C-alpha positions in Angstrom: 24.3 -16.6 -3.5 20.5 -17.1 -3.4 19.7 -13.0 -2.6 21.8 -12.8 -5.4 20.2 -14.2 -7.8 16.2 -13.7 -6.3 17.6 -10.0 -7.1 18.7 -10.7 -10.6 15.1 -12.8 -11.2 13.1 -9.7 -9.7 15.0 -6.6 -12.1 14.9 -9.3 -15.2 11.3 -9.5 -14.3 10.9 -5.8 -13.7 12.1 -5.4 -17.3 10.4 -7.9 -19.1 6.8 -7.0 -17.4 7.2 -3.3 -18.2 8.0 -4.0 -22.1 4.7 -6.8 -22.3 2.7 -4.5 -20.4 3.3 -1.9 -22.6 3.0 -3.5 -25.4 -0.2 -5.2 -24.7 -1.6 -1.5 -23.9 -0.7 -0.7 -27.4 -2.2 -3.7 -28.9 -5.3 -3.2 -26.8 -5.9 0.5 -27.4 -6.7 0.6 -24.2 -5.9 3.4 -21.4 -3.0 1.7 -18.9 -5.0 2.2 -16.1 -8.2 1.2 -17.5 -6.2 -2.0 -18.9 -5.0 -3.3 -15.8 -8.0 -5.3 -14.6 -7.2 -7.4 -17.7 -3.1 -8.0 -16.9 -3.9 -8.7 -13.2 -6.6 -10.7 -14.1 -4.8 -13.0 -16.6 -1.8 -13.1 -14.3 -4.2 -14.3 -12.2 -5.2 -16.7 -14.2 -2.1 -18.4 -14.8 -1.0 -18.5 -11.5 -4.1 -20.5 -9.7 -3.7 -22.5 -12.9 0.0 -23.2 -12.3 -0.8 -23.4 -8.4 -3.4 -25.7 -8.7 -1.2 -28.4 -11.0 1.8 -28.1 -8.7 -0.4 -29.2 -6.3 -2.1 -32.2 -7.5 1.6 -33.0 -9.4 3.3 -33.3 -6.1 0.6 -35.4 -4.6 1.2 -37.7 -7.4 5.1 -37.4 -7.5 5.5 -38.2 -3.9 3.0 -41.0 -4.2 5.9 -42.4 -6.9 4.0 -41.5 -10.1 7.0 -40.0 -11.2 5.1 -39.2 -14.8 2.7 -37.4 -14.0 0.9 -33.9 -15.3 -2.4 -32.9 -14.5 -2.4 -30.9 -17.3 -2.0 -33.8 -19.5 -5.3 -36.1 -18.2 -8.5 -35.4 -19.9 -11.6 -33.6 -18.2 -13.2 -37.1 -17.7 -10.3 -38.7 -15.5 -10.2 -35.3 -13.6 -13.6 -34.3 -12.4 -14.1 -37.7 -10.0 -11.2 -35.5 -7.9 -13.2 -32.5 -7.8 -15.0 -32.3 -4.1 -11.5 -33.5 -2.6 -10.1 -30.5 -4.5 -12.4 -28.1 -3.5 -12.2 -29.4 -0.2 -8.7 -29.4 0.1 -7.6 -26.3 -2.5 -11.3 -24.2 -2.2 -11.8 -24.2 -5.5 -11.4 -26.7 -8.9 -10.3 -26.2 -12.2 -10.5 -29.2 -15.1 -7.6 -29.7 -17.7 -8.8 -28.2 -20.4 -9.5 -24.8 -18.6 -6.0 -24.5 -17.2 -4.4 -21.4 -18.5 -1.5 -23.1 -20.6 -4.4 -25.6 -22.6 -6.2 -22.6 -23.3 -3.1 -21.0 -24.5 -2.3 -23.4 -26.9 -5.8 -23.5 -28.1 -6.4 -19.3 -28.0 -4.8 -18.2 -31.8 -7.3 -20.6 -32.9 -10.1 -20.2 -31.1 -12.9 -18.2 -32.3 -14.7 -17.8 -29.6 -12.0 -16.8 -27.2 -14.0 -14.4 -25.5 -17.0 -17.3 -24.4 -14.2 -19.8 -24.4 -12.6 -17.5 -20.9 -15.7 -16.1 -20.0 -17.3 -20.1 -19.4 -13.6 -20.7 -17.7 -13.5 -17.9 -15.2 -17.2 -18.5 -14.1 -16.5 -22.3 -14.1 -13.5 -21.4 -11.5 -15.8 -19.1 -9.7 -18.9 -21.0 -9.0 -16.5 -24.6 -8.2 -15.6 -22.5 -5.4 -18.6 -21.3 -4.2 -19.4 -24.9 -2.9 -16.3 -24.7 -0.5 -14.9 -22.5 2.1 -12.8 -20.4 -0.6 -16.7 -18.6 -1.8 -16.2 -15.6 -0.5 -12.7 -15.0 -2.1 -13.7 -15.9 -5.1 -17.3 -14.9 -5.8 -17.4 -12.0 -8.5 -13.7 -12.0 -8.8 -13.3 -11.5 -12.7 -15.8 -8.8 -12.6 -13.8 -6.5 -13.8 -12.2 -8.9 -16.6 -14.7 -8.2 -19.5 -14.1 -10.5 -22.6 -17.3 -8.4 -24.8 -16.1 -5.2 -24.1 -15.3 -3.0 -27.0 -13.3 -0.7 -25.0 -10.6 -3.7 -26.3 -11.9 -4.2 -29.9 -15.2 -3.4 -31.7 -15.8 -6.7 -33.1 -15.7 -10.5 -31.8 -12.2 -10.7 -34.2 -10.8 -7.6 -32.7 -11.0 -8.3 -29.1 -9.8 -11.9 -29.7 -6.6 -10.8 -31.4 -6.5 -9.0 -28.0 -7.2 -11.4 -25.4 -4.4 -13.8 -27.6 -1.9 -11.3 -27.2 -3.0 -11.2 -23.6 -2.5 -14.9 -22.8 0.8 -15.2 -25.0 2.1 -11.9 -22.8 1.3 -12.6 -19.7 2.7 -16.1 -20.4 5.9 -14.6 -21.3 6.5 -12.9 -18.2 9.3 -14.4 -16.0 7.0 -16.0 -13.3 9.0 -19.4 -13.0 12.5 -20.0 -10.5 14.4 -23.6 -10.9 12.2 -24.5 -8.4 8.8 -23.7 -10.1 6.0 -22.0 -9.1 8.0 -18.6 -7.4 5.4 -16.5 -5.3 7.3 -13.9 -4.6 7.6 -13.2 -8.6 4.1 -13.2 -8.4 3.4 -11.5 -5.8 6.6 -8.9 -7.0 5.2 -8.7 -10.3 1.6 -7.4 -9.3 3.5 -4.3 -6.6 5.2 -3.5 -10.0 2.1 -3.6 -12.4 0.0 -1.9 -9.5 2.8 0.8 -9.8 3.3 1.2 -13.0 -0.4 1.9 -13.2 -1.3 4.0 -11.2 1.6 6.2 -11.6 0.5 6.5 -15.0 -2.8 7.2 -13.8 -3.3 10.5 -12.6 -5.4 11.1 -9.6 -7.6 8.3 -10.0 -4.6 6.0 -10.1 -3.0 7.3 -6.6 -6.5 6.3 -4.1 -5.7 2.9 -4.8 -1.9 2.0 -3.7 0.2 3.1 -0.8 3.8 3.1 -1.5 5.8 0.3 -0.9 8.6 2.1 1.7 5.6 3.7 3.5 3.3 0.2 3.7 6.5 -0.6 5.2 7.2 1.6 7.6 3.7 1.6 9.0 4.1 -1.9 9.3 7.2 -1.3 11.4 5.5 1.3 13.7 3.0 -1.3 14.5 4.9 -3.9 15.2 7.6 -2.2 16.9 8.9 -4.9 20.0 6.7 -7.6 18.3 7.5 -11.2 16.7 4.0 -12.0 16.3 0.4 -11.1 16.0 -3.2 -12.8 16.1 -4.0 -11.0 12.7 -4.2 -7.6 11.0 -6.7 -5.2 9.4 -7.1 -2.2 7.3 -10.5 -1.0 7.1 -9.6 1.0 4.1 -7.7 -1.6 2.4 -7.7 -0.5 -1.2 -5.0 -3.2 -3.2 -4.0 -4.8 0.1 -0.5 -3.2 0.1 -0.5 -2.0 3.5 -1.7 -5.8 4.8 0.9 -7.9 2.7 3.4 -5.9 4.0 3.3 -6.8 7.8 3.3 -10.2 6.1 6.8 -9.5 4.6 7.8 -7.6 7.8 6.9 -9.9 10.3 6.8 -13.8 8.3 3.4 -15.2 7.5 3.9 -18.0 10.0 4.2 -14.9 12.6 0.4 -14.1 11.8 -1.2 -16.4 13.2 -5.7 -15.8 12.3 -4.2 -13.7 9.0 -5.3 -10.8 7.1 -8.6 -8.9 7.0 -9.5 -5.7 5.3 -12.6 -4.0 3.9 -12.8 -1.8 0.8 -16.1 0.2 -0.7 -14.6 0.2 -4.2 -15.3 -2.8 -6.6 -12.3 -2.4 -9.2 -10.1 -2.0 -5.2 -11.8 -4.8 -3.8 -11.1 -7.3 -6.8 -7.2 -6.4 -7.0 -7.2 -6.7 -3.5 -8.3 -10.0 -3.6 -6.6 -11.0 -6.5 -2.7 -9.5 -4.5 -3.9 -11.9 -2.1 -4.1 -15.3 -4.3 -0.5 -14.3 -5.8 1.0 -13.6 -2.4 0.5 -17.3 -1.6 -1.8 -16.6 0.9 -4.3 -19.2 1.0 -8.2 -18.1 0.8 -8.7 -19.5 4.6 -6.3 -17.4 5.4 -8.0 -13.5 3.9 -11.5 -11.4 4.3 -11.8 -9.1 3.0 -15.5 -7.9 1.6 -16.4 -5.4 0.2 -18.8 -2.4 1.6 -18.6 1.2 2.9 -16.5 0.7 6.3 -18.5 3.7 8.4 -21.5 2.5 7.5 -21.6 -1.0 7.5 -18.6 -2.6 8.5 -18.2 -6.5 7.8 -16.0 -7.7 10.5 -17.6 -7.3 14.0 -17.5 -11.2 14.6 -14.0 -10.8 14.6 -12.6 -7.8 15.8 -10.7 -6.7 18.0 -7.3 -6.5 16.0 -3.4 -6.9 17.2 -2.7 -4.3 14.6 -4.5 -2.2 12.4 -3.0 -0.1 9.6 -4.6 2.2 7.5 -4.4 5.0 4.5 -7.7 5.8 4.3 -9.5 8.4 1.6 -8.5 11.9 2.8 -11.8 14.0 3.8 -14.1 12.1 2.2 -17.7 13.2 2.6 -19.9 10.1 4.8 -23.5 10.7 6.3 -21.8 11.7 10.3 -24.5 13.2 12.3 -27.4 13.5 8.8 -27.6 9.5 10.0 -29.0 10.0 13.5 -28.1 6.4 14.5 -24.5 6.6 14.0 -24.2 8.8 17.6 -25.9 5.4 19.3 -22.9 3.0 17.3 -20.3 1.8 19.7 -17.4 2.7 17.9 -18.7 6.6 17.7 -20.0 7.2 20.8 -17.4 6.9 23.4 -16.6 10.7 21.7 -19.8 12.3 22.2 -19.7 13.8 18.8 -19.2 12.2 15.2 -16.9 13.1 12.7 -17.8 16.3 10.1 -20.1 15.2 7.0 -17.7 17.2 5.1 -14.9 14.9 6.4 -14.4 11.3 7.2 -10.8 11.0 8.9 -11.9 11.2 12.2 -14.5 8.6 11.8 -12.1 6.1 10.2 -10.0 6.9 13.3 -12.5 6.4 16.1 -14.0 2.8 13.9 -10.0 2.1 14.1 -10.0 2.6 17.9 -12.7 0.8 18.7 -11.5 -1.8 17.4 -8.2 -2.0 18.4 -7.0 -4.6 20.9 -5.7 -3.5 24.0 -2.2 -4.8 23.1 -2.3 -4.0 19.7 -1.5 -0.5 17.5 -3.3 1.3 14.8 -0.8 2.9 12.6 -2.9 5.7 10.1 -2.1 7.8 7.7 -3.5 11.2 8.2 -4.6 14.8 6.7 -2.5 17.0 8.4 -5.7 19.4 9.0 -7.7 16.9 11.5 -4.5 17.5 13.9 -5.3 21.0 14.2 -8.7 22.0 12.6 -11.8 23.3 15.3 -15.0 22.0 16.1 -16.1 18.7 15.9 -12.5 17.0 15.3 -11.2 18.9 18.4 -13.3 17.0 20.4 -12.3 13.8 19.0 -8.7 14.8 19.2 -9.4 15.9 23.4 -11.4 12.6 23.9 -8.4 11.1 22.2 -5.7 12.9 23.9 -8.1 13.0 27.8 -8.0 8.8 26.9 -4.8 8.5 26.7 -5.2 7.0 22.9 -2.4 9.4 21.3 0.7 6.8 21.3 2.5 9.0 18.4 2.2 11.5 15.7 5.0 11.6 13.1 5.0 14.4 10.1 6.6 12.6 6.9 8.2 14.2 4.0 5.9 16.1 1.3 5.8 14.5 -1.8 5.8 10.4 -0.1 2.8 9.6 -2.1 1.1 9.3 -6.3 -0.5 12.7 -6.5 -0.2 14.2 -2.8 2.7 16.4 -3.0 2.2 17.6 0.7 3.4 16.4 4.0 1.3 13.8 5.5 1.1 12.4 9.2 1.3 8.9 11.1 -1.3 9.1 13.9 0.0 6.1 16.5 -2.9 4.5 18.4 -2.4 1.9 21.6 -4.6 1.4 24.5 -2.0 -0.1 27.1 0.4 2.9 27.3 2.9 3.4 30.5 2.8 7.1 30.2 0.3 9.5 29.7 2.2 11.6 26.6 2.2 11.9 23.1 6.0 11.6 21.1 6.0 13.7 18.1 8.6 13.4 15.3 9.5 15.4 13.1 10.1 13.5 9.8 10.2 15.9 6.6 13.5 15.7 6.2 14.0 12.0 6.1 13.6 11.6 2.3 15.9 11.0 -0.7 14.9 12.4 -4.2 14.3 9.7 -6.9 13.2 11.2 -10.2 9.1 13.6 -9.5 9.2 11.9 -5.7 11.1 11.9 -2.6 10.9 8.5 -1.1 11.8 6.2 1.9 15.4 4.4 2.5 15.9 1.9 4.6 17.9 4.2 6.9 15.0 6.9 7.0 12.8 4.3 8.0 15.1 3.0 10.9 15.2 6.2 12.0 11.8 7.3 12.7 11.0 3.8 14.1 13.8 3.8 16.2 12.6 7.4 17.2 9.2 5.8 18.4 10.7 2.7 19.9 13.0 5.1 22.3 10.4 7.6 22.6 12.9 10.6 23.7 13.8 14.2 23.0 16.3 14.7 20.4 16.7 19.1 19.3 14.5 19.5 16.1 13.7 15.7 15.3 11.9 14.4 17.9 9.5 15.6 21.3 7.9 13.9 24.0 5.1 15.7 25.8 2.9 15.2 28.2 -1.0 14.9 27.6 -1.4 17.5 30.0 0.9 20.0 28.4 -1.6 19.3 25.0 -4.5 20.1 26.2 -3.7 23.1 28.1 -5.5 26.2 27.4 -2.4 27.3 24.7 -2.2 24.4 23.0 -6.1 23.1 23.4 -5.3 19.7 21.8 -3.4 20.6 18.9 -1.7 17.4 17.7 0.0 19.3 14.8 4.1 17.6 14.8 5.6 21.9 13.9 3.4 23.2 17.6 5.3 21.0 19.2 8.4 20.0 17.6 11.2 23.4 16.9 12.3 23.5 13.5 16.4 23.9 12.5 17.2 27.4 11.3 19.0 26.7 8.4 19.8 30.1 7.3 23.0 30.8 7.3 24.3 32.5 10.6 26.6 35.9 10.1 29.0 36.7 12.5 28.7 41.0 12.8 32.5 41.3 14.4 33.9 39.3 11.8 32.0 40.6 9.0 33.0 44.2 10.0 36.8 43.3 10.4 36.5 41.9 6.7 35.2 45.2 5.3 37.6 47.3 7.5 40.6 44.7 5.7 38.8 45.3 2.5 38.8 48.7 2.7 41.8 49.3 3.8 43.1 47.3 1.3 41.2 49.2 -1.9 42.8 52.2 0.1 46.3 50.9 -0.9 45.9 49.9 -4.8 43.7 53.2 -4.6 46.9 55.0 -3.9 49.2 53.3 -5.9 47.0 53.8 -9.0 47.4 57.3 -8.0 51.2 56.8 -8.0 51.4 55.5 -11.3 48.6 58.2 -12.8 51.5 61.0 -11.4 54.6 59.2 -12.6 52.9 59.3 -16.1 52.2 62.6 -16.1 55.6 63.6 -15.0 56.6 61.2 -18.2 54.6 63.6 -20.9 
């Protein structure tokens, strides 16, 4: 019954959210993708307000003060608890600055834009004196209350902001048990997928579809029920990290979630995503910088699980920076990834930071599996040192705005054989509207294949490293090189076909003879 209730809550949530979100876009006359930071930022503001209030109220109720409600306190009464709450929660919000209290006065507040700006600054600054400083710093940077994009005048902007607060307040993000963190997280993911799908090319880079995220998480946790920590060097909005939490369970990720992202908007969205999935700020470290040039988690590596969907063929400094060849992440291969294509640099980075008992599961542009030059030399290093565990060819049209079939590479440092498993999963999909999707049975077949590491005609082939490196294959890692393609063309039995033709010809002759006889009889009658 609980599962049915949860599904019903989720479906109702998505219906309501879609209407509210689209109504808000029309009210603000702003493109959906550009408006996402306002909707998601307001959701975050509501969430931390309710979460903070629930935390304080539960403590008071447990102490016997059943009628206590932090939202009804005066700021003066609440102020003495500031330091203790920052130590326990990482941040502090005055009662007057809670979402519900700002909302109650919003339509009469002629300076609502200034009110929200002040509240957001207060929340961020409160965290600056606690352990959550890095998690909150600049979190509302993309929520520009004075942007002309949401209104040419203060009055018009405030009208949009009122609609925004009311819209998010109407989202059914509470269950009978109070704050439902699953509903906040589900709402966030739904909105991200909705915005990204409608945003064209610029939206696709921010989002890994949920089914692909689950596949990567399950591939990386084969044989494991817990890990020390999970890392994504190009974390985007954090969907891959959080899918690992869903697959393993939060308590089975001992030291939390680590990620790095170069884009400011996406960096903020990722941190909001962590909060909305109820990940405490001491359990995640999301930082903003260029991973390839300036990695920020040297003190935290190695990682037992790395999951990543790095940008395809992104330019980077490469050989233009003479220092990089001495970087301990890249130097073992003796060559740098091409400056025009940083794909192999992300792979070398992930390998360098992978724990000896861990797995790195990386979405790859297929060209890196067969191109020559520096990329071929890096493949040689990976194969000769037995780091490549599997290469999986995915179906086409799985990703937003990417129609080609892409690959997954799995890296391990503790392999028990000297072989690579190649999996042709290009037919493992269900067509849903414009895109293909991985259903549970598709994901399970791929995961089982990687776990079992056995040959299955037209699907999997376990290939010795020596065969991959021989003169004929020359370190080619394309799945099509090793997994035979099934010929689905209709097979024709020539002998049977000839017999059928002879039978048809004979019957045609009988018909001709009968027609000729009828014509002859007619002529006689004349």
